[in-house]
C-alpha positions in Angstrom: 14.4 -25.4 -9.8 16.1 -22.9 -12.1 16.6 -19.5 -10.2 17.4 -16.1 -11.4 18.2 -12.9 -9.8 18.5 -9.1 -10.8 20.1 -6.6 -8.3 20.4 -3.4 -8.3 22.6 -0.8 -6.0 22.3 3.1 -6.9 24.5 5.1 -4.6 23.6 8.2 -6.3 20.6 9.8 -7.4 20.0 13.6 -8.8 20.4 16.0 -5.7 20.2 13.4 -2.8 22.6 12.7 -0.4 25.2 9.9 -1.4 24.6 6.3 0.0 27.5 4.2 0.9 26.1 0.8 1.4 23.7 0.5 -1.6 26.3 -0.9 -4.6 27.9 -3.1 -1.6 24.7 -4.0 -0.5 23.8 -5.5 -4.1 27.0 -7.0 -4.7 26.6 -9.0 -1.0 23.3 -10.3 -2.8 25.2 -11.1 -5.9 27.4 -13.8 -3.6 24.3 -14.9 -2.2 22.7 -15.5 -5.5 26.0 -17.5 -7.1 26.0 -19.2 -3.3 22.3 -21.1 -4.4 24.1 -22.5 -7.7 22.3 -19.8 -9.7 24.1 -19.8 -13.4 25.9 -16.8 -14.3 23.8 -15.7 -17.1 20.8 -15.8 -14.5 22.2 -13.2 -11.7 22.4 -10.0 -13.3 24.0 -7.1 -11.2 23.4 -3.4 -12.4 25.1 -0.9 -10.2 25.8 2.7 -10.7 29.4 2.2 -9.7 31.1 2.9 -13.3 28.0 4.7 -15.0 24.6 6.0 -14.4 22.1 3.5 -14.3 19.2 3.6 -16.5 15.8 2.1 -16.2 16.0 0.5 -20.0 19.4 -1.9 -18.2 17.0 -2.9 -16.1 13.9 -3.6 -18.7 16.2 -5.6 -20.8 17.8 -7.8 -18.0 14.0 -9.3 -16.9 13.1 -9.0 -20.2 15.8 -11.2 -21.4 15.5 -13.9 -18.1 11.0 -13.7 -19.2 12.2 -14.4 -23.0 14.2 -17.7 -21.5 10.5 -19.2 -20.8 12.5 -21.5 -18.0 12.6 -19.1 -14.7 10.8 -20.6 -12.4 11.9 -18.3 -9.7 12.9 -14.3 -9.8 14.5 -12.5 -7.3 14.3 -8.6 -7.8 16.2 -6.7 -5.0 17.1 -2.9 -4.8 19.1 -1.0 -2.4 18.8 2.8 -3.1 16.6 5.9 -2.6 13.5 5.4 -2.7 10.3 7.5 -2.2 6.4 7.3 -1.4 4.0 9.2 -4.0 0.2 8.5 -3.6 1.1 5.8 -1.2 3.2 3.7 -4.3 6.6 2.8 -3.9 9.1 4.2 -6.2 12.9 3.2 -6.7 14.9 6.7 -7.5 17.4 6.1 -10.6 20.6 8.0 -11.6 18.6 10.8 -13.4 16.1 10.7 -11.1 13.9 13.0 -10.5 15.2 15.4 -13.2 13.8 12.3 -15.6 10.5 11.5 -14.2 10.7 7.9 -15.9 13.9 7.1 -14.7 12.2 5.3 -11.3 11.0 2.4 -11.0 7.3 2.1 -10.2 7.0 -0.7 -7.9 3.2 -1.1 -7.6 2.9 -1.7 -11.6 5.7 -3.7 -11.8 4.1 -5.9 -9.0 0.8 -6.2 -11.6 2.6 -7.1 -14.8 5.2 -9.4 -12.8 2.1 -11.1 -11.8 1.5 -12.2 -15.7 5.3 -12.5 -17.0 4.7 -16.4 -16.8 7.3 -16.9 -14.3 5.8 -18.9 -11.2 7.2 -16.9 -8.1 8.1 -13.3 -8.4 10.1 -11.8 -5.0 10.8 -7.8 -4.6 13.4 -7.0 -2.2 13.5 -3.3 -1.4 15.9 -1.7 1.1 15.2 1.8 0.1 13.3 4.5 2.1 9.4 5.2 1.6 9.4 8.6 2.8 6.9 11.2 1.3 8.4 13.0 -1.8 9.7 16.2 -1.0 8.9 19.3 -3.3 7.3 19.8 -7.1 10.0 18.0 -8.8 10.0 15.0 -6.8 6.0 14.9 -6.9 6.5 14.5 -10.8 8.3 11.2 -10.6 6.1 8.8 -12.3 8.6 6.0 -13.0 8.1 2.9 -15.4 7.2 -0.8 -14.9 10.4 -2.9 -15.4 8.6 -6.0 -16.3 7.5 -6.5 -20.1 3.7 -5.7 -20.3 3.0 -9.0 -22.6 0.2 -11.4 -20.1 0.7 -14.8 -20.2 -2.5 -16.9 -20.4 -3.5 -18.8 -17.3 -3.5 -18.1 -13.9 -1.6 -14.8 -12.2 1.8 -16.0 -10.9 2.7 -15.5 -7.4 4.6 -12.1 -6.3 5.7 -11.5 -2.7 7.4 -8.2 -1.5 9.7 -7.3 1.2 10.1 -3.7 2.3 12.5 -2.6 4.6 9.9 -0.1 6.3 6.3 0.9 6.2 5.2 3.1 3.4 5.9 6.8 4.6 9.1 5.8 6.6 12.8 5.6 6.1 15.2 2.6 5.5 18.1 3.7 8.0 21.6 3.2 6.8 23.2 2.9 9.6 27.0 3.7 10.6 28.8 0.2 11.4 31.2 1.2 14.9 33.5 -1.8 13.7 34.4 -0.3 10.4 36.0 2.9 9.0 34.5 6.1 9.7 33.8 6.2 5.8 31.7 3.0 5.7 28.3 2.2 6.3 25.6 -0.9 6.1 22.0 -0.9 5.1 20.7 -3.0 8.4 17.8 -4.0 6.6 20.2 -6.3 4.2 22.7 -7.0 7.0 19.4 -8.6 8.7 18.1 -10.2 5.4 21.8 -11.4 4.6 22.1 -13.9 7.9 18.4 -15.2 7.5 18.8 -16.4 3.6 22.3 -17.8 4.9 20.6 -20.3 6.9 22.1 -18.6 10.3 18.9 -18.3 11.9 17.5 -21.7 13.1 14.2 -20.8 14.0 13.0 -19.9 10.6 15.1 -23.6 8.8 12.7 -26.0 7.4 13.3 -29.2 5.6 12.1 -29.5 1.9 12.7 -31.9 -1.0 12.9 -32.3 -4.9 13.6 -34.6 -7.2 14.3 -37.0 -4.2 16.7 -34.5 -2.8 16.3 -33.5 1.0 18.0 -30.3 2.0 17.1 -27.3 4.7 15.4 -23.9 2.9 14.2 -20.4 4.4 10.3 -20.1 3.4 8.8 -17.0 2.8 6.1 -16.4 5.6 9.1 -17.2 8.4 11.6 -14.9 6.6 8.7 -11.9 6.7 8.1 -12.9 10.6 12.1 -12.7 11.4 13.0 -9.9 9.6 9.9 -8.3 11.4 11.4 -8.5 14.6 14.8 -8.6 14.1 15.4 -5.1 13.1 14.3 -3.6 16.2 16.9 -6.2 17.9 19.6 -4.4 15.5 19.0 -1.0 15.9 18.6 -1.4 20.3 22.0 -3.4 19.8 23.4 -0.2 17.7 22.2 1.9 20.8 19.1 3.5 18.3 16.5 2.0 20.2 15.0 5.5 19.7 14.6 4.9 16.1 12.1 2.9 14.4 12.4 1.0 11.2 9.6 -1.5 10.7 9.8 -4.0 7.9 6.9 -4.8 5.8 5.8 -7.9 4.0 2.8 -8.7 1.3 3.3 -12.4 0.8 1.2 -14.3 -1.5 2.7 -17.3 -2.4 1.6 -20.4 -1.0 2.7 -21.3 3.1 5.3 -24.1 1.4 7.5 -21.2 -0.9 11.3 -21.3 -0.4 13.5 -18.0 -1.0 16.8 -19.9 0.1 18.5 -23.4 0.1 21.1 -24.0 2.4 23.8 -25.5 0.2 27.1 -28.1 1.5 27.3 -31.2 2.9 23.9 -32.7 3.9 23.0 -32.7 7.4 24.3 -35.8 9.8 21.0 -36.0 11.9 18.1 -37.6 10.6 15.6 -35.5 8.8 12.6 -34.8 11.3 9.2 -36.0 10.6 8.0 -32.5 10.2 9.2 -29.2 9.7 11.5 -27.4 12.7 8.2 -24.9 13.0 5.3 -24.7 11.6 5.4 -23.3 7.7 2.7 -20.1 6.7 1.3 -17.0 8.6 1.4 -17.0 12.3 -2.3 -17.5 13.8 -4.1 -14.1 14.0 -3.6 -13.4 17.9 -6.9 -12.0 20.1 -7.5 -8.7 19.8 -5.9 -7.2 22.9 -8.5 -4.7 24.9 -6.5 -4.2 28.0 -5.6 -0.6 28.6 -1.9 -1.0 28.5 -1.0 -2.1 25.0 2.4 -2.2 25.5 2.2 -5.0 27.7 0.0 -7.1 24.7 3.5 -8.1 23.3 6.4 -10.0 24.9 9.0 -8.3 25.2 11.9 -9.2 22.5 15.4 -10.8 23.7 18.3 -11.0 22.1 22.1 -11.0 22.8 22.0 -7.4 23.8 19.4 -7.8 26.5 15.6 -7.3 26.7 14.1 -4.8 24.4 11.6 -2.8 25.3 7.8 -3.9 23.9 7.0 -0.4 22.3 8.4 -1.7 19.2 5.0 -3.2 18.5 4.3 -2.3 14.9 1.6 0.2 13.8 0.6 -2.3 11.3 -0.4 -4.9 14.0 -2.0 -2.4 16.2 -4.4 -1.2 13.0 -5.1 -4.8 12.3 -6.2 -5.5 16.0 -8.2 -2.1 15.9 -9.9 -3.4 12.4 -10.8 -7.0 14.2 -12.4 -5.0 16.8 -14.6 -2.8 14.7 -15.7 -6.2 12.6 -16.8 -7.4 15.7 -18.6 -4.4 18.1 -19.6 -3.6 19.8 -17.4 -0.7 20.0 -16.3 0.1 23.6 -13.8 -2.5 23.4 -12.3 -0.5 20.3 -12.7 2.7 22.0 -10.5 1.0 25.3 -7.9 0.0 22.6 -7.8 3.6 20.7 -6.8 4.9 24.4 -4.7 2.8 25.1 -2.7 3.5 21.8 -2.5 7.0 23.0 -0.5 5.9 25.7 2.7 4.8 23.3 5.3 7.0 23.6 8.1 5.5 21.3 5.8 4.1 18.3 5.7 6.9 15.4 2.4 7.1 14.0 0.3 5.3 17.1 -1.2 8.3 18.4 -1.9 9.9 14.9 -3.8 6.6 13.8 -5.6 6.7 17.4 -6.6 10.4 17.2 -7.5 10.2 13.4 -10.1 7.1 14.1 -11.8 8.8 16.9 -12.4 12.3 14.8 -13.6 10.1 11.9 -16.1 8.8 14.2 -17.3 12.1 15.1 -20.8 13.4 13.7 -20.7 16.9 11.9 -23.0 18.8 9.6 -26.4 17.9 8.3 -27.9 14.8 7.9 -30.3 15.2 4.9 -31.0 17.5 2.0 -34.4 18.2 0.8 -33.3 17.0 -2.3 -31.3 14.0 -0.6 -28.2 14.4 -2.0 -25.5 16.5 -1.0 -21.7 17.2 0.6 -20.5 18.4 3.8 -16.8 19.6 4.7 -15.0 19.3 7.8 -11.7 21.7 6.7 -11.2 24.1 4.5 -13.9 26.6 2.6 -15.7 25.1 -0.5 -15.5 28.2 -2.7 -16.9 27.0 -6.1 -19.3 24.2 -7.0 -20.0 22.3 -10.5 -22.2 19.0 -11.5 -22.2 17.1 -14.3 -25.8 16.6 -15.4 -26.7 18.0 -12.1 -26.8 21.5 -10.6 -24.6 22.1 -7.1 -25.1 24.9 -4.8 -23.2 26.2 -1.8 -25.1 27.0 0.9 -24.3 29.5 3.7 -21.2 31.7 4.0 -19.1 28.8 5.5 -18.6 26.8 2.6 -19.2 23.8 4.0 -22.5 22.4 3.2 -23.1 21.6 -0.7 -26.8 20.7 -2.1 -26.8 18.6 -5.5 -30.0 19.0 -7.3 -32.4 16.0 -7.2 -31.3 13.8 -9.4 -32.3 10.0 -10.2 -28.5 9.1 -11.3 -25.1 9.3 -10.0 -22.8 12.1 -11.3 -20.3 13.8 -10.7 -19.7 17.1 -8.6 -16.3 19.0 -9.0 -15.7 21.1 -5.3 -12.9 23.7 -5.3 -11.4 24.9 -1.9 -9.8 28.2 -0.4 -6.4 26.3 -0.5 -6.7 26.2 -4.6 -7.4 22.6 -4.7 -10.0 20.7 -5.8 -12.0 17.3 -5.9 -14.4 15.5 -7.9 -16.6 13.0 -5.9 -19.6 11.0 -7.1 -23.1 12.5 -5.9 -25.0 9.4 -5.2 -28.8 9.8 -4.9 -30.0 9.7 -1.8 -27.0 10.0 0.2 -24.9 12.5 2.0 -21.3 13.0 1.1 -19.0 13.9 4.3 -15.6 15.1 3.2 -12.5 15.4 6.2 -9.7 17.2 5.9 -6.3 17.1 8.0 -4.8 20.5 7.3 -5.0 20.6 3.7 -5.0 17.2 3.1 -8.5 15.0 2.3 -8.0 11.9 4.4 -11.6 10.7 4.3 -14.7 10.4 2.5 -18.2 8.8 3.3 -21.3 8.3 2.4 -24.4 8.2 4.6 -28.2 7.7 3.6 -30.0 11.1 4.1 -32.3 11.4 6.7 -35.8 10.3 5.3 -34.7 7.8 3.1 -35.4 4.0 2.5 -31.7 3.4 3.8 -31.8 6.2 6.8 -33.8 3.4 9.1 -31.0 0.6 8.5 -28.2 3.2 8.6 -29.7 4.4 12.2 -29.5 0.8 13.4 -26.4 0.5 12.5 -24.7 3.9 12.4 -22.5 3.2 15.9 -20.7 0.3 14.2 -20.4 1.2 10.6 -18.8 4.6 12.0 -16.5 2.8 14.0 -15.5 0.5 11.2 -15.0 3.7 8.9 -13.1 5.2 11.5 -10.3 2.3 11.7 -10.2 1.6 7.6 -9.8 5.2 7.0 -7.2 5.9 9.9 -5.0 2.8 8.9 -5.2 4.1 5.2 -3.6 7.2 6.0 -0.7 5.9 7.3 -0.8 3.6 4.8 -0.9 0.2 7.0 -4.3 -0.9 6.1 -3.8 -4.6 5.0 -6.4 -7.3 5.2 -5.7 -11.2 5.9 -8.1 -13.2 3.8 -10.3 -14.3 6.4 -11.1 -10.3 7.6 -11.3 -9.7 3.5 -14.0 -12.2 3.6 -15.6 -10.8 7.1 -15.4 -7.1 5.3 -16.9 -8.4 2.1 -19.8 -10.0 4.1 -20.0 -6.7 6.1 -20.6 -4.7 3.1 -22.7 -6.7 1.7 -25.2 -7.8 4.4 -25.6 -4.3 6.0 -28.2 -2.1 3.6 -26.9 1.1 5.2 -23.0 0.1 5.3 -21.0 3.7 3.8 -20.3 2.6 0.1 -16.7 4.5 0.4 -15.9 1.1 2.4 -15.6 -0.5 -0.9 -13.1 1.7 -2.3 -10.8 1.2 0.4 -11.6 -2.8 0.7 -10.8 -2.8 -3.3 -7.2 -2.1 -2.6 -6.9 -4.6 0.3 -8.7 -7.2 -2.1 -6.2 -6.6 -4.8 -3.3 -6.8 -2.3 -4.8 -10.4 -1.4 -5.3 -11.1 -5.4 -9.1 -11.8 -4.1 -10.3 -11.3 -7.8 -13.7 -12.8 -7.2 -14.5 -10.5 -4.5 -13.4 -7.4 -6.5 -15.6 -8.6 -9.3 -18.7 -9.7 -6.8 -18.2 -5.7 -5.2 -18.2 -4.0 -8.5 -21.8 -6.0 -9.7 -23.0 -5.2 -6.1 -22.3 -1.6 -6.1 -23.8 -1.2 -10.0 -26.7 -3.1 -8.6 -27.5 -1.1 -5.9 -26.0 2.2 -6.6 -26.5 2.5 -10.5 -22.9 2.6 -11.1 -19.1 1.3 -10.4 -16.6 3.3 -8.3 -13.7 3.6 -11.2 -11.0 2.0 -8.5 -13.0 -1.4 -7.9 -13.4 -1.2 -11.6 -9.9 -0.9 -12.8 -8.4 -2.8 -9.8 -11.0 -6.0 -10.9 -9.8 -5.2 -14.4 -12.9 -4.0 -15.9 -11.9 -1.0 -17.3 -9.5 -3.1 -19.7 -12.5 -4.7 -20.9 -14.5 -1.8 -21.4 -12.9 1.7 -22.9 -12.6 4.3 -19.7 -14.4 7.6 -20.4 -14.9 10.0 -18.2 -18.4 9.1 -17.4 -18.2 5.1 -17.6 -17.1 4.7 -14.2 -17.6 7.4 -11.5 -15.5 9.7 -11.3 -13.8 8.6 -14.1 -10.1 8.1 -12.6 -8.9 7.0 -9.2 -10.5 8.1 -5.7 -7.8 7.3 -4.0 -4.2 8.3 -4.9 -2.4 4.7 -4.7 -4.6 3.7 -8.0 -2.8 6.3 -10.4 0.6 4.2 -10.4 -1.6 1.0 -11.5 -3.2 2.6 -14.6 -0.7 1.6 -17.1 0.2 -1.6 -15.9 -3.9 -2.3 -15.5 -4.3 -1.3 -19.0 -7.1 1.4 -17.9 -5.1 4.4 -19.9 -4.6 3.7 -23.4 -4.5 7.1 -24.6 -2.3 8.3 -21.6 -5.0 11.1 -20.8 -5.4 10.1 -17.3 -1.8 9.9 -16.5 -1.5 13.5 -18.0 -4.1 14.5 -15.5 -2.6 12.9 -12.9 0.5 15.1 -13.2 -1.5 17.8 -11.3 -2.6 15.9 -8.0 -0.8 16.8 -4.6 -0.1 14.8 -1.9 -3.2 13.0 -0.4 -5.4 10.1 0.9 -8.0 10.9 -1.8 -6.9 12.5 -4.8 -6.8 16.0 -5.0 -5.7 18.5 -7.9 -3.5 21.7 -7.5 -4.7 24.9 -9.7 -3.9 23.6 -12.9 -5.6 20.4 -12.6 -8.5 22.5 -11.3 -8.7 24.5 -14.3 -8.6 21.4 -16.5 -11.6 19.4 -14.8 -13.8 23.1 -14.7 -13.3 22.9 -18.5 -15.0 19.4 -18.5 -17.6 20.7 -16.2 -18.3 23.5 -18.6 -17.4 26.1 -15.6 -15.2 28.5 -15.0 -12.4 27.3 -12.1 -12.2 30.0 -9.3 -7.9 29.9 -9.0 -6.9 33.3 -7.2 
C-alpha cells in the first residue's frame, strides 16, 4: 500500500503565545513516517522553523500527492494553535489571524478530502479548539487544503483525530525531565507511543500480498487515546485539568494507521485478532444516581485515577439513548446525577441546558396559527418576507406572523443589537431560547388548534425530552450519533407527526459526519413533502445546493441556520458567487446563526426595511 504524510508544525502564530513543541512534534511524526517505509518524496514536513508557513505551501504539497494518483493512504498532521469559530476548527498558520485566509478550514478540507481520489485520509490535530477571542480572530475564514476537483465514484474514507473536544484546550505540558525551556504536547506523545506499537492491547494482525504483520487499527487507536490522556495528566500531577480527545472515524473496522516494522514475530500468528476490531459495543445507558460509578476507574503505572474523567460526549450519548427510548423519568434521573459530577467541565452546563430546554414558556397558539416566542432579550423589530410580522405587547417576547399558506422568512432584531432570520412555518409556533446573548436553541411546536396539535400533545413530553438533549449536546459541540442511533432518530422524526421540524437541522449535521447521504436526501424530501420547503442546512449537506443555484428564497432561510454550516459552503459548492461567505463575516458566536449590527443592516435591506441600529 502506497502511503504518504504531510506533517505541519507551527510554533508562532500572529500575536499568540509562542509554542515550544509544535515543530518538534511534527519532526517526531516525520521520524515515525520514515519508519513506516514511506518514500522520501511522500513524507513532507512543513514548519515555521526557518520562515513563516503559508497556506499555499500546504495546498501545493497535498495537490502534488493527489496528482500522483498512486497514494492509497494519506496522513495530515498538525501541531500548533487552533481555534473554534462557529463550531468549526481552524488551524492557524504564521500570518493568522491578521490574514483571515492563512488558516486551514478543517471542516471544508475534510469534505474535499472525501472526493480527492485517495481511498483513506487521516487527520491528526494536536491543537486547541477553544473559542476565538476578539473581532480579529472571529474574522478568520481559512482555506481548504485539498483540491476542489472531485473524482467520480464513491466517497473516500476520512478519519479525524482531535486532541480535545470542541471548545477545549489541548494542553502543552512542561516535561519535568527536560530543561526548563522544553515542553511536550501530551497528545502527540501518546499518539507516538501507540503508533510505534508499544501498546500491546491495541495491536492486531493483518496481511497484505502474503505478508503477515501487526498493525494499529483506527478504532482501537481512538479508544486508547481517549483513555490515555487522563492517565497522562494524572501522572504529571495535573488531574485537575481535563483534556478529552475526540475521534470521528468513518473507515472500516479493519482499517489500520500504523504497521510494525522489523523482524517477523517469533510466535505463531494467532487464529484471530488480539482484541475485537471495530467500535466498542454501546454500553447500557446508566440510570443510577451516581454517574461517577458508571465507568470503571482507569488504572495505570501511577495508580488509580478518579472515574470523574468520564467523557462529556459519553454522557451526552447516554442521555440521547434514554431520550430515544423514553419514558423521560430515567432521563431526568441521569440529568440530576450529572449535576453532581464536580470534575468534568461542561457536565453541569449540559444538564442545566437540557433541563431548561424542556421548560415551557409563552403562548401555544396564535389566531394566525403562526408566530414566534422568545426566552431572552427583547425583540425590538420584526419584518417578514412575503408576509407581515408584528410584535405583541411591551415585553418584545411574542411575535405574530400574518396568516400565510406558504413558509416565509422573518427577520427578528433584538435589543442586543443582533438579529436572526428564521422560517415562519404555517401552523407552527417557533420558540427561541437564549443563554445570555447567545441563541442556543430554536424549536417549532404545532400551534394549538391545528391538525398537528393533537398528535403533538400525545407525544409532547417525549419530543421535548429528545429536543432538549440534542440542543444541549449541540451547544457544547458533543452531539454525535453512531449509525444505529442515526437510524433510530430518523425513524423517530419521520414516524411522529408532531415531531419538531428543527430536530432535522441538528440531525443533518450528525448524518453528514457519518456520511449518511441517503438519510439526508430522504429527510430533505420528507421536509418538502410535509412542510412545503427544505431547510437550507439539510439542502446544503445533502448537496442539493450544488445542483440547484442557491438564492435568498430557494431553501429557507437562504443560508445556514446552524453556525457550523458556514465553513462548508465553499467545499460543498453552495456559494459560487461568494455572497453568502461575505454575509457570514457579520455573524457573532452562537450555536444558531446570529448577525451583528452590520449584518442586520444588510439583511434589513433585503426585507425592504430600515433596521433598528442604536
